[in-house]
Every structure is written in C-alpha cells, then in structure tokens.
Steps between C-alpha positions, in 0.01 A plus 500: 500500500258209546188571700403273784175308445186624674256207502232692695481801264181372327319500837313833529450503879783543746288332766469196278873511438563497875258207534679305228830579670375372834351184352815423302715561807278272708511229235876519478521479877263204515688317225828554680343391829353189338832418333689525828248350744247310299125490456289801618122496563336652187220664698745670733716618210207637300357671808832662576532626143146642499550675835828643380339619177209661687736676740713629214194639320378682812841655558552574131179703490655764724835475325355564156252769596751786442561361151128508424480853636793605281328351197182695572697819572700463177180468301361809674822690419458404135166684515662808655425430868823538700338504845502123556753366747598152615524390862866421562506331841725201438879518512572249225554552127127551442497775764801667337326476164185657647701786652679559169164491320357763737804721442463459124131589524582812702767604248261446210232701677747784558613486137139506381425794727805688375397429141153642562648801679744548212218509246286729716783742583640516149152553357438781745838662448463485122143624496572816701770659278336378180167655600669827598704509179192421292306780670779752434529403133123501450479851643777616267340336196155638582639848554400511866858572608794645316813288444706731719793406722282423805280260302798329340669475840195313633510262204874453547452417867253225420723367222797485737284319752415241237867469409601442863235234540611316186865519611416364844294217353789407269736500797251288692490242220881492489512449876265203478692354208840560662618640168701793632853505633717777638755693298725613783744785462674749725357852470473820701191534717457879487453533120255212498292658777511833317354336190228332706406823677487690170262236363290508818478880487362484147245236599395700807470820296284331237276361775480841665631380835753776562731268692855605587787253501813519715798269440800428721781256422769408753774500394441702186721262299316186616482214251309174490526179299149424378273495198470872428174473304329286760620711792379807311161331473493427875565862598253628239228279648584615852497869403176462308345325800621775734382779270153350459444442870663818629312828538486744204802725515672269748858384499644160415847436638741251345810403696771260386775389736788280388711299744714189510182296546342628180258773395187616682242718323213655694194675361281701738178689438273715717182300445289303748749214513432127502347317793733240657262215414508601130875545461558152363184491292583815300769302317246244380347526155207736461516599866485876534423539871250719674678820404469435125264784414687619192471191283787278394509142384638342815785345301781752549610391847460133410734544203740700717520219753562248222791706362650549846469130578670423170793714615514314830385807693208592722214749481260596775294771665660660806370726774564870426753653742372697799141396427485726195210448259554328170626176353862387503614219271858374504676297232824329599734347245800287598854616420550228240 
C-alpha cells in the first residue's frame, strides 16, 4: 500500500508547521482572489499574512504545550521517574492524547511499584525459611541438636514453605503469560473435598496448628464440571488461609452446595475476620491484610481468584451469619 507524501516531516517544530500551513493557505487564498478579482495591494496582502502568522503562532503555543510536556515526561520516565503528569484540559485530539499519556504513566508507575513489591516480598519470603532451615541444619551438623523427629519436622516445615512459594511464583508467571487453560471434566465434589481436607490436615499438623476441619456436601452426590486440579488448588489455598488465620485448635468449616445454578463452596474460620474495607484487597497480589500474623506469601487468594475467574465464577468475602466471629469466603461456579 502506497504511503501518502508528508512534505512537512523534515520540519522539527509543530509550531513552524502550523505557520507554514497558515502562510500557504493564505497564499492560495490570495492567488485565487487575485485570479478572480484582479490586482491586490501588496502591502495589505503581506500585512494580512504576517498578522495571520503571528496569531497562529500565539495560539499554537498553547496547543503544543501538552506535547512538550509529554516529551519532558517521557524523558523523565526513561530515567525511572513515573510521577510526571501532563495537563489535559483541551477536548481535541491533543487532549485525548494527554489523557491517554497520563493513564499510561499511572499504569507504568503501578507496574513499577508492583515489581518492586514483588522483589521485596519474594526476597523476604525466601530469606525467612532459608534462614530457619540453615539454622536447623547447622545445629544438627555442629551437634547442638539431635536429628530427631521434632528437628526434622521443623526442617520439613520450612522446606514445604519454600515449595509452596516456588509453586505460587510459577503459577503467577503462568497467569501473567496466559499460558494455562482449563481441563474441564465432570467429577464428584465430596471425594475432591476429602482429598483437600486430608492434605490440609497434614499441613496443619506439621505446622503445629491443631486445626479441626468439618466438611458438608449437599447433596452428597453433588458433581461439578470444572478443572479438578485447579479447583483442588483453590480449596487448598482457602483452607490454608483459614488455618493460618484461625485460632490454634479452632475449627475450619467447608460447605459445598450444588443447585441448578451451579456449585457454591464456602470456607469459614474462627479467626478475627477481614475488615470490610480490605475484602477486595485481600485478593490482590502480596496483600495479606491486617490479620496476617502467621506469615504467608499473599499469593494464595490472588491465584484462587484467577482460577475462579477462569471458570467464569465469582469469589468474595461475606459477612459471617449472626455476627459470628471469623472469615467467610464463598466460591461460586456456574452450572456449565
């Protein structure tokens, strides 16, 4: 496809381009006027052109100012400064460009902030279990402690924590890359929840939490069409979150109800709950909320929301019934 010529591309100033445009337009108008009417006074013609050129330059200064501001802001962004913004007061294409530039700058600032938070959080989460595991192994090697079951259980706990972090980071990278798809199948809900609870009981026992789990499925033969592995991961993350934030020796209740509209799974704990203003933020990456006193990477609920969204469902924090203490999270999956 042939490109249209752009005779003013070599000109480096848009104000000068506008001036050339005005002068050329005036000259064309004067030539046409002279051709139709006849001779025109040269002084009057030149004066009119100069006044028109001066007026265009004064008006063009305000028109091109957002472009100069965007140039300066782009150069500042190249140096890592994402705080610069452009005044977008006009309603023309330049104003739309300035508004889009400000939105882009805000998105880049948020992405840079998330990148820094990612590095800081991952570094912290990796350092804690590695330091604990190193201390345990050094004590065993130096003969300070015996390699008994309690010592090995502590080392195993830190190793599992590292494994969970690596798994969550891999899932996070797949989410960003959009490399995962669902492998849907129809399966029974009760056996899947039983497997999840058995896994959660082992994790809680290793961590010494002493948490009890109670499961109810209505009806007992309920089935769902979903990705079994991913749904398993969602419930595991919810149970781990409930076990960590609930009181030692408390109870975590899992309820699954199937209906014509789909499947609803609720997980409730007896912890301090989540403040209403934090109920949306807890599903963001590396957000653990004010009640996060037992560690955690802040990725579990974010990954759970991603899996639920991929199924076309919803996940959210609800108010506990009858003002009971604790946190109540419901996952709803559509029938198809």
